[in-house]
C-alpha positions as CSV (number, residue, x, y, z in Angstrom):
1,M,125.5,84.4,111.1
2,N,126.3,87.2,108.7
3,K,124.4,90.5,109.0
4,V,120.9,90.4,107.3
5,I,120.5,93.2,104.8
6,Y,117.0,94.5,105.2
7,L,115.6,96.3,102.2
8,D,111.9,95.9,102.7
9,N,111.2,99.1,104.6
10,A,108.1,100.0,102.5
11,A,106.5,96.9,104.2
12,A,107.7,97.7,107.7
13,T,110.6,99.6,109.3
14,P,112.6,98.5,112.3
15,I,111.5,100.3,115.5
16,D,114.0,103.0,116.4
17,R,115.7,102.4,119.7
18,R,114.6,105.7,121.0
19,V,111.0,104.7,120.2
20,S,111.4,101.4,122.0
21,D,112.7,103.3,125.0
22,A,109.6,105.6,124.9
23,I,107.3,102.6,124.6
24,H,109.0,100.9,127.6
25,R,108.5,104.0,129.7
26,A,104.9,104.4,128.5
27,S,104.1,100.7,129.4
28,R,103.8,101.9,133.0
29,V,100.8,103.9,132.0
30,F,98.2,101.2,132.2
31,G,95.0,103.1,133.1
32,N,91.9,103.6,130.8
33,P,91.9,107.2,129.7
34,S,88.1,107.2,130.1
35,S,88.4,106.4,133.9
36,P,87.9,109.4,136.2
37,H,90.3,108.4,138.9
38,R,94.0,109.4,139.1
39,I,95.3,106.4,137.1
40,G,92.8,107.0,134.3
41,R,93.6,110.8,134.4
42,A,97.3,110.0,134.0
43,A,96.6,107.8,131.0
44,D,94.4,110.5,129.5
45,E,97.1,113.1,130.0
46,A,99.7,110.9,128.3
47,L,97.3,110.3,125.4
48,R,96.7,114.1,125.1
49,G,100.5,114.6,125.0
50,A,100.9,112.1,122.2
51,R,98.0,113.7,120.3
52,D,99.5,117.2,120.7
53,S,102.9,115.9,119.4
54,V,101.4,114.3,116.3
55,A,99.4,117.5,115.7
56,K,102.6,119.5,115.9
57,F,104.2,117.2,113.3
58,L,101.3,117.6,110.9
59,H,100.7,121.3,111.7
60,A,97.2,120.4,112.7
61,R,94.9,120.9,115.6
62,R,94.7,118.4,118.4
63,D,91.0,117.7,117.6
64,E,92.0,116.8,114.1
65,V,94.1,113.8,115.0
66,V,92.4,110.4,115.3
67,F,94.4,107.3,116.4
68,C,93.6,104.1,114.5
69,G,94.9,100.5,114.5
70,S,96.5,100.5,111.0
71,G,96.8,102.5,107.8
72,S,94.3,100.2,106.2
73,E,91.7,101.0,108.9
74,A,92.4,104.7,108.6
75,N,91.9,104.6,104.8
76,T,88.7,102.6,105.2
77,L,87.4,105.0,107.9
78,A,88.2,108.0,105.6
79,I,86.4,106.7,102.5
80,L,83.4,104.9,104.1
81,G,83.1,107.4,106.9
82,V,82.8,110.3,104.6
83,L,80.2,108.5,102.5
84,R,78.2,107.6,105.5
85,G,78.4,111.1,106.8
86,A,77.0,112.6,103.6
87,S,73.3,112.5,102.7
88,G,72.1,110.2,99.9
89,R,74.2,108.2,97.5
90,G,77.6,109.7,96.7
91,G,80.7,108.9,94.7
92,V,84.4,108.1,95.1
93,V,87.2,109.2,92.8
94,T,90.5,107.3,93.1
95,T,93.1,105.8,90.8
96,P,93.7,102.2,89.7
97,I,97.1,102.0,91.5
98,E,96.0,102.7,95.1
99,H,96.8,100.6,98.1
100,A,94.5,97.5,98.4
101,S,92.7,99.0,101.4
102,V,91.6,102.0,99.3
103,L,90.5,99.9,96.4
104,A,88.6,97.5,98.7
105,A,86.8,100.4,100.4
106,A,85.9,101.8,97.0
107,Q,84.5,98.5,96.0
108,R,82.5,98.2,99.2
109,A,81.1,101.7,98.5
110,K,80.1,100.6,95.1
111,L,78.2,97.6,96.5
112,G,76.4,100.1,98.7
113,G,75.1,102.0,95.7
114,H,77.8,104.7,95.5
115,S,79.6,105.4,92.2
116,V,83.3,104.8,91.8
117,V,85.4,106.5,89.1
118,Y,89.1,105.7,88.5
119,A,91.2,108.6,87.2
120,P,93.8,107.2,84.8
121,V,97.6,107.3,85.5
122,D,100.4,107.6,83.0
123,R,103.2,105.1,82.4
124,Y,105.0,106.5,85.4
125,G,102.1,106.0,87.7
126,L,101.2,109.7,87.9
127,V,97.7,111.2,87.8
128,S,97.1,114.7,86.4
129,V,95.0,117.4,88.1
130,E,92.9,117.6,85.0
131,D,92.0,113.9,85.0
132,V,91.1,114.1,88.7
133,L,88.7,116.9,88.1
134,R,87.3,115.2,85.0
135,A,86.5,112.2,87.1
136,C,84.4,114.2,89.6
137,T,80.7,114.5,89.2
138,K,78.2,116.4,91.2
139,H,77.7,113.3,93.3
140,T,81.4,112.9,94.2
141,R,81.9,113.0,98.0
142,I,85.6,111.9,98.4
143,I,88.7,111.8,96.3
144,S,91.4,109.3,97.6
145,I,94.9,109.4,96.2
146,A,98.2,108.1,97.7
147,Y,100.9,110.7,98.2
148,A,103.6,108.2,97.2
149,N,102.7,104.9,95.6
150,N,103.4,101.9,97.9
151,E,104.9,99.8,95.1
152,I,106.6,102.0,92.5
153,G,107.1,105.1,94.7
154,S,105.7,107.7,92.3
155,V,104.8,111.0,94.1
156,Q,101.5,112.6,93.2
157,P,101.0,116.4,92.9
158,I,98.9,116.5,96.0
159,S,99.1,120.2,96.8
160,K,98.0,121.0,93.2
161,I,95.2,118.6,93.3
162,A,94.1,120.0,96.7
163,R,94.0,123.5,95.3
164,A,92.0,122.4,92.3
165,V,89.5,120.5,94.5
166,A,89.1,123.5,96.8
167,G,88.3,125.6,93.7
168,L,85.8,123.0,92.6
169,R,84.0,123.2,96.0
170,R,83.9,127.0,95.8
171,S,82.5,126.9,92.3
172,R,79.7,124.6,93.5
173,G,79.1,126.2,96.8
174,S,79.5,122.8,98.4
175,S,81.6,121.2,101.1
176,Y,82.2,118.2,98.8
177,P,84.3,116.6,97.4
178,V,86.9,116.2,100.2
179,L,90.4,115.1,99.5
180,H,91.9,112.1,101.3
181,V,95.6,111.3,101.0
182,D,97.2,108.0,102.0
183,A,100.6,109.2,103.1
184,C,101.9,106.0,104.7
185,Q,104.9,105.8,102.3
186,A,105.6,109.5,102.4
187,T,105.8,110.2,106.1
188,E,109.6,110.3,106.5
189,Y,110.4,111.7,103.1
190,L,107.9,114.3,101.9
191,D,106.2,117.5,103.3
192,M,103.6,116.4,105.8
193,D,102.4,119.9,106.7
194,V,98.6,119.5,106.1
195,Q,98.2,123.3,105.9
196,R,100.6,123.6,103.0
197,L,99.3,120.4,101.4
198,G,95.7,121.6,101.7
199,V,94.3,118.1,102.3
200,D,91.1,117.3,104.2
201,L,92.0,113.8,105.4
202,L,95.4,112.1,105.6
203,T,96.6,108.7,106.7
204,L,100.0,107.7,108.1
205,N,101.1,104.7,110.2
206,G,103.8,103.8,112.6
207,A,105.1,100.7,110.9
208,K,106.4,102.8,108.0
209,A,108.2,105.4,110.1
210,H,110.3,103.4,112.6
211,G,107.4,103.4,115.0
212,P,105.3,100.7,116.6
213,H,103.1,98.5,114.4
214,G,99.4,98.4,115.0
215,V,98.9,102.1,115.4
216,A,98.1,104.8,112.8
217,I,96.7,108.3,112.4
218,L,93.8,109.7,110.4
219,Y,94.0,113.4,110.2
220,V,90.5,114.8,109.8
221,R,90.3,118.5,109.0
222,R,87.9,120.4,111.3
223,G,84.5,120.6,109.6
224,V,84.8,117.3,107.6
225,V,81.8,115.1,108.5
226,L,82.8,111.6,109.2
227,E,80.7,108.8,110.6
228,P,82.5,106.1,112.7
229,L,82.8,102.5,111.5
230,I,83.5,101.2,115.0
231,L,80.7,101.9,117.5
232,G,80.2,101.6,121.2
233,G,82.0,104.6,122.7
234,S,83.0,108.2,122.4
235,Q,86.7,107.6,122.2
236,E,88.9,109.3,119.6
237,L,86.7,112.3,119.2
238,G,83.7,110.0,118.7
239,M,85.3,108.6,115.5
240,R,86.6,105.3,116.8
241,A,85.1,103.5,119.8
242,G,87.2,101.3,122.0
243,T,89.8,101.7,124.8
244,E,92.7,103.7,123.3
245,D,96.2,102.2,122.8
246,V,98.0,104.8,124.9
247,V,101.4,103.0,124.6
248,G,101.1,102.8,120.8
249,A,100.1,106.4,120.5
250,I,103.1,107.5,122.6
251,G,105.4,105.3,120.5
252,L,104.0,106.7,117.2
253,A,104.3,110.3,118.5
254,K,108.0,109.7,119.4
255,A,108.7,108.2,116.0
256,L,107.3,111.2,114.2
257,S,109.3,113.5,116.4
258,L,112.5,111.8,115.0
259,V,111.8,112.5,111.4
260,R,114.5,114.6,109.8
261,A,114.7,116.1,106.3
262,S,118.5,115.4,106.3
263,D,117.7,111.6,106.4
264,A,115.5,112.0,103.3
265,V,118.3,113.7,101.4
266,R,120.8,110.9,102.3
267,V,118.4,108.1,101.5
268,C,117.6,109.8,98.1
269,K,121.3,109.7,97.2
270,L,121.6,106.0,98.1
271,R,118.5,105.3,96.0
272,D,119.9,107.0,92.9
273,Y,123.2,105.3,93.3
274,C,121.6,101.9,93.5
275,I,119.3,102.4,90.5
276,K,122.2,103.6,88.4
277,E,124.3,100.6,89.4
278,I,121.4,98.2,88.7
279,Q,121.0,99.6,85.2
280,R,124.8,99.2,84.7
281,I,125.1,95.6,85.7
282,A,121.6,94.5,84.4
283,P,120.9,96.5,81.3
284,D,117.7,94.7,80.5
285,A,116.2,95.6,83.9
286,V,113.1,97.8,83.8
287,V,112.6,100.6,86.3
288,S,109.0,101.3,87.1
289,G,107.7,104.6,88.3
290,A,109.0,108.2,88.0
291,L,112.6,109.1,88.6
292,G,114.3,112.0,90.5
293,D,111.9,114.2,92.5
294,G,109.0,112.3,91.1
295,R,109.9,109.3,93.2
296,V,109.8,108.9,97.0
297,A,113.3,108.9,98.4
298,N,113.5,105.2,99.6
299,N,111.9,103.4,96.7
300,I,113.7,101.2,94.1
301,H,111.3,99.1,91.9
302,I,113.0,97.0,89.2
303,S,111.6,94.2,87.0
304,F,113.8,91.5,85.3
305,P,112.6,89.8,82.2
306,R,112.2,86.0,82.3
307,T,112.1,85.8,86.1
308,D,109.3,85.7,88.7
309,S,109.0,87.8,91.8
310,E,108.5,85.0,94.3
311,N,111.7,83.2,93.4
312,L,113.7,86.4,93.2
313,V,112.6,87.3,96.7
314,L,113.3,83.8,98.0
315,E,116.7,83.6,96.3
316,F,117.7,87.0,97.9
317,D,116.5,85.7,101.2
318,R,118.7,82.6,100.9
319,R,121.6,85.0,100.7
320,G,120.6,87.1,103.7
321,I,119.0,89.9,101.8
322,C,115.3,90.9,102.5
323,V,113.5,92.6,99.6
324,G,109.8,92.8,98.6
325,S,107.8,92.2,95.5
326,G,105.1,94.7,96.0
327,S,102.5,95.7,98.7
328,A,102.9,93.6,101.9
329,C,99.1,93.5,102.0
330,T,98.9,91.5,98.8
331,A,102.2,89.6,99.3
332,H,100.5,86.2,99.1
333,S,98.7,86.9,95.8
334,T,100.0,85.0,92.7
335,E,98.5,87.6,90.4
336,P,100.7,90.2,88.8
337,S,100.6,93.6,90.5
338,H,97.6,95.7,89.8
339,V,99.9,98.7,89.8
340,L,102.2,97.3,87.1
341,R,99.1,96.3,85.1
342,A,97.7,99.9,85.4
343,I,100.9,101.5,84.1
344,Q,101.0,99.0,81.2
345,T,104.2,97.2,82.1
346,P,105.1,94.8,79.3
347,E,104.0,91.2,79.8
348,E,107.6,89.9,79.6
349,V,108.6,91.8,82.8
350,V,105.4,92.2,84.8
351,H,106.0,88.9,86.7
352,G,109.6,89.6,87.7
353,A,109.3,92.7,89.9
354,V,111.4,93.4,93.0
355,R,111.0,96.3,95.4
356,A,114.0,97.3,97.4
357,S,113.0,99.9,99.9
358,L,115.5,101.8,102.0
359,S,115.4,103.5,105.4
360,R,117.6,105.9,107.3
361,E,119.4,102.8,108.7
362,T,120.4,101.6,105.2
363,T,124.1,102.0,104.4
364,K,125.9,102.1,101.1
365,K,127.6,98.9,102.1
366,D,124.2,97.3,102.4
367,L,123.4,98.2,98.8
368,Q,126.8,97.1,97.6
369,V,126.1,93.6,99.0
370,F,122.7,93.6,97.3
371,L,124.3,94.7,94.0
372,K,127.0,92.1,94.3
373,E,124.5,89.3,94.6
374,L,122.0,90.6,92.1
375,P,123.5,89.1,88.9
376,S,123.8,85.6,90.3
377,V,120.3,85.8,91.8
378,V,118.7,86.8,88.5
379,A,120.8,84.2,86.6
380,R,119.7,81.4,89.1
381,V,116.0,82.3,88.8
382,R,116.2,82.4,85.1
383,A,117.9,79.0,85.0
384,R,115.1,77.5,86.9
385,R,112.5,78.7,84.4
386,V,114.2,77.1,81.4
């Protein structure tokens, strides 16, 4: 069988061999970190080591790192946990292009009597600092904005938003609103120093960074009041009850230790090469999202008129090429992407979107195979629609 070309890294990345090795070694640590005996203490020490490593990556304190089961869980804990920790009814500010977990948490908050305001984005999927501030009311408790959009890759001005939000708090003499950032798509490619970013909460997960699946991080700045959603124990600094996944934590910590800025530079060059070639061989293709520095390094999102996403993905798969059509969490939906709707993508192309997302393992040869097959894939899907 020919090599499979994998270009769906925004959905999940392959686990790095060095991470697999670390997980294998860690699997010998089987004790419960809460147990006082030597086996439990060994597990607790291993978990502390993983937490310290993650904290170093984020430039955070150990007691600001909470291990969760997924990015979706961490996002939900951030939004609903802040609202539960605040007195009275509050409010959420977000954008209409967020990950499904953020939008669902916002809707759950609304059902609970909290207000939800969506700051608008422009045709590139970018939100302005001014619009974020305009969306805030005296009741706003949390602002949740993705660092890099999971579908179209647009990078938001997070540090500028954080400075503006901090100024708003000072002017009100309040500890609210706090800023939560979903950084799952940004982890390997953008600045993750929480001190420089100035964020209050931040989500990342292993599946997007060549780490294990089923483990994620919620950074919680010291002083942020957060009520847990999972009850029954004091694990994870009292923010997430349940026996900790020590092996997963070690694997995620190892994955983050392997992140290199040089990989982001190389992937960015491959991305720009591929987008330029797509525009050359398919002039009617529509690129969604910002370009250049305004786009996360590994994201290529293209729509083709008179096609449909599902058949494009299946046709590529028949040829040994794995691409996506949007968020993996909404992959089975037949509705057009809410992100493309929000940026007012023309009706004639909104149904024919493909997301090719790269990784540090992607090669130029991989992209050349993808580009070679692209014209016939599009032609075949169009022929079926006649």
